[in-house]
BALOBA-1460 file (C-alpha; in Angstrom, 3 decimals):
// residues 119
<rec num="1" residu="m" x="55.750" y="82.518" z="217.337"/>
<rec num="2" residu="l" x="56.304" y="79.188" z="215.938"/>
<rec num="3" residu="s" x="52.698" y="78.409" z="216.701"/>
<rec num="4" residu="v" x="51.432" y="81.279" z="214.838"/>
<rec num="5" residu="g" x="53.677" y="80.773" z="211.680"/>
<rec num="6" residu="r" x="56.471" y="78.511" z="211.449"/>
<rec num="7" residu="d" x="57.227" y="79.138" z="207.785"/>
<rec num="8" residu="a" x="56.840" y="82.855" z="208.173"/>
<rec num="9" residu="l" x="59.514" y="82.865" z="211.134"/>
<rec num="10" residu="l" x="61.844" y="80.417" z="209.167"/>
<rec num="11" residu="c" x="61.731" y="82.875" z="206.280"/>
<rec num="12" residu="d" x="62.557" y="85.814" z="208.708"/>
<rec num="13" residu="l" x="65.006" y="84.076" z="210.121"/>
<rec num="14" residu="a" x="66.632" y="83.078" z="206.941"/>
<rec num="15" residu="e" x="66.540" y="86.590" z="205.530"/>
<rec num="16" residu="v" x="67.706" y="88.531" z="208.543"/>
<rec num="17" residu="y" x="70.152" y="86.481" z="210.101"/>
<rec num="18" residu="h" x="70.747" y="83.650" z="207.507"/>
<rec num="19" residu="i" x="69.775" y="80.844" z="209.967"/>
<rec num="20" residu="y" x="68.421" y="78.011" z="207.829"/>
<rec num="21" residu="d" x="68.244" y="75.320" z="210.865"/>
<rec num="22" residu="f" x="66.719" y="77.203" z="213.873"/>
<rec num="23" residu="r" x="66.428" y="73.913" z="215.832"/>
<rec num="24" residu="a" x="70.395" y="74.211" z="216.039"/>
<rec num="25" residu="l" x="70.139" y="77.318" z="218.144"/>
<rec num="26" residu="p" x="69.359" y="77.126" z="221.854"/>
<rec num="27" residu="v" x="65.768" y="78.189" z="222.701"/>
<rec num="28" residu="h" x="66.863" y="81.456" z="224.346"/>
<rec num="29" residu="t" x="69.006" y="82.556" z="221.395"/>
<rec num="30" residu="l" x="66.325" y="81.877" z="219.074"/>
<rec num="31" residu="a" x="63.763" y="83.856" z="221.236"/>
<rec num="32" residu="a" x="65.893" y="86.783" z="221.376"/>
<rec num="33" residu="l" x="66.630" y="86.804" z="217.581"/>
<rec num="34" residu="a" x="62.715" y="86.515" z="216.967"/>
<rec num="35" residu="c" x="62.006" y="89.396" z="219.238"/>
<rec num="36" residu="g" x="64.512" y="91.507" z="217.454"/>
<rec num="37" residu="l" x="62.969" y="91.351" z="213.906"/>
<rec num="38" residu="r" x="61.567" y="94.444" z="212.231"/>
<rec num="39" residu="e" x="57.894" y="95.290" z="212.906"/>
<rec num="40" residu="d" x="57.302" y="94.637" z="209.113"/>
<rec num="41" residu="s" x="58.678" y="91.134" z="209.158"/>
<rec num="42" residu="r" x="56.304" y="88.355" z="207.917"/>
<rec num="43" residu="i" x="55.887" y="87.080" z="211.361"/>
<rec num="44" residu="k" x="55.109" y="90.013" z="213.215"/>
<rec num="45" residu="m" x="52.876" y="91.167" z="210.646"/>
<rec num="46" residu="k" x="51.056" y="87.878" z="211.081"/>
<rec num="47" residu="m" x="50.829" y="88.012" z="214.630"/>
<rec num="48" residu="a" x="49.604" y="91.639" z="214.493"/>
<rec num="49" residu="g" x="46.910" y="90.550" z="212.016"/>
<rec num="50" residu="v" x="48.123" y="93.185" z="209.430"/>
<rec num="51" residu="n" x="48.079" y="92.282" z="205.770"/>
<rec num="52" residu="y" x="49.786" y="95.471" z="204.450"/>
<rec num="53" residu="i" x="53.035" y="97.276" z="205.223"/>
<rec num="54" residu="p" x="52.282" y="100.861" z="206.180"/>
<rec num="55" residu="p" x="54.404" y="102.565" z="203.659"/>
<rec num="56" residu="y" x="52.534" y="100.735" z="201.172"/>
<rec num="57" residu="l" x="49.275" y="101.831" z="202.516"/>
<rec num="58" residu="l" x="50.667" y="105.469" z="202.342"/>
<rec num="59" residu="m" x="51.528" y="105.228" z="198.798"/>
<rec num="60" residu="v" x="48.019" y="103.666" z="197.795"/>
<rec num="61" residu="a" x="46.366" y="106.683" z="199.841"/>
<rec num="62" residu="m" x="48.594" y="109.055" z="198.004"/>
<rec num="63" residu="a" x="47.558" y="107.349" z="194.358"/>
<rec num="64" residu="d" x="43.770" y="107.382" z="195.397"/>
<rec num="65" residu="n" x="44.030" y="111.130" z="196.368"/>
<rec num="66" residu="t" x="45.893" y="112.009" z="193.116"/>
<rec num="67" residu="r" x="43.258" y="110.112" z="191.062"/>
<rec num="68" residu="v" x="40.287" y="111.898" z="193.018"/>
<rec num="69" residu="i" x="41.967" y="115.091" z="192.388"/>
<rec num="70" residu="l" x="42.532" y="114.613" z="188.708"/>
<rec num="71" residu="h" x="38.931" y="113.425" z="188.390"/>
<rec num="72" residu="y" x="37.464" y="116.603" z="190.129"/>
<rec num="73" residu="l" x="39.783" y="118.778" z="187.872"/>
<rec num="74" residu="t" x="38.929" y="117.271" z="184.574"/>
<rec num="75" residu="a" x="35.766" y="115.281" z="184.694"/>
<rec num="76" residu="k" x="32.399" y="116.242" z="183.568"/>
<rec num="77" residu="k" x="29.613" y="117.051" z="185.829"/>
<rec num="78" residu="n" x="27.933" y="113.605" z="186.047"/>
<rec num="79" residu="a" x="31.086" y="111.340" z="185.507"/>
<rec num="80" residu="q" x="31.565" y="108.308" z="187.303"/>
<rec num="81" residu="k" x="34.119" y="108.788" z="190.324"/>
<rec num="82" residu="p" x="37.180" y="106.785" z="189.933"/>
<rec num="83" residu="t" x="37.386" y="103.386" z="191.680"/>
<rec num="84" residu="l" x="39.824" y="103.781" z="194.703"/>
<rec num="85" residu="f" x="42.851" y="101.330" z="195.100"/>
<rec num="86" residu="a" x="42.309" y="101.215" z="198.950"/>
<rec num="87" residu="e" x="38.688" y="100.146" z="198.350"/>
<rec num="88" residu="l" x="39.713" y="97.222" z="196.183"/>
<rec num="89" residu="i" x="42.429" y="96.092" z="198.611"/>
<rec num="90" residu="e" x="39.941" y="96.246" z="201.445"/>
<rec num="91" residu="t" x="37.322" y="94.138" z="199.361"/>
<rec num="92" residu="k" x="39.866" y="91.807" z="198.407"/>
<rec num="93" residu="a" x="41.139" y="90.979" z="201.906"/>
<rec num="94" residu="e" x="37.343" y="90.674" z="203.169"/>
<rec num="95" residu="d" x="36.468" y="88.211" z="200.454"/>
<rec num="96" residu="a" x="39.740" y="86.128" z="201.233"/>
<rec num="97" residu="r" x="38.544" y="85.934" z="204.972"/>
<rec num="98" residu="k" x="35.339" y="84.805" z="203.912"/>
<rec num="99" residu="p" x="34.742" y="81.219" z="203.918"/>
<rec num="100" residu="q" x="32.711" y="79.804" z="200.842"/>
<rec num="101" residu="t" x="30.221" y="77.205" z="201.425"/>
<rec num="102" residu="t" x="28.064" y="75.171" z="198.861"/>
<rec num="103" residu="a" x="25.341" y="72.834" z="199.663"/>
<rec num="104" residu="q" x="25.728" y="70.926" z="196.110"/>
<rec num="105" residu="r" x="28.282" y="69.098" z="194.886"/>
<rec num="106" residu="a" x="28.008" y="70.358" z="191.199"/>
<rec num="107" residu="t" x="28.142" y="74.026" z="192.689"/>
<rec num="108" residu="f" x="31.461" y="72.833" z="194.495"/>
<rec num="109" residu="a" x="32.927" y="71.447" z="191.414"/>
<rec num="110" residu="a" x="32.158" y="74.416" z="189.335"/>
<rec num="111" residu="i" x="33.709" y="76.616" z="191.998"/>
<rec num="112" residu="r" x="36.797" y="74.357" z="192.422"/>
<rec num="113" residu="a" x="37.441" y="74.218" z="188.565"/>
<rec num="114" residu="e" x="37.096" y="78.153" z="188.259"/>
<rec num="115" residu="a" x="39.670" y="78.538" z="191.250"/>
<rec num="116" residu="e" x="42.016" y="75.986" z="189.451"/>
<rec num="117" residu="k" x="41.919" y="78.251" z="186.553"/>
<rec num="118" residu="h" x="43.709" y="80.726" z="188.586"/>
<rec num="119" residu="l" x="46.551" y="78.833" z="189.756"/>
């Protein structure tokens, strides 16, 4: 677990067990405590490759379904369908995984400047 996400494990241990210095614990104790963390803990979600907690995904699905039903009940015939939150989340996650490459220094500088504006 340490090799996957040291910071995530440290945060989870501090939040759940109030352990701030995990080096003071024996390895067997640390392993038992780490395995006892909830399934939605930071480290277990990172190890599983899950970005979003299932209850939140359920809420997103409910909101999307409500918006679609409302659209079909109130919209005109050729009205544009509402954008679904699930699609926005999925697109954002895919964009975050894609590495962005540039061949020219000026293009890189422009992209970097744009990214720094959002920090």
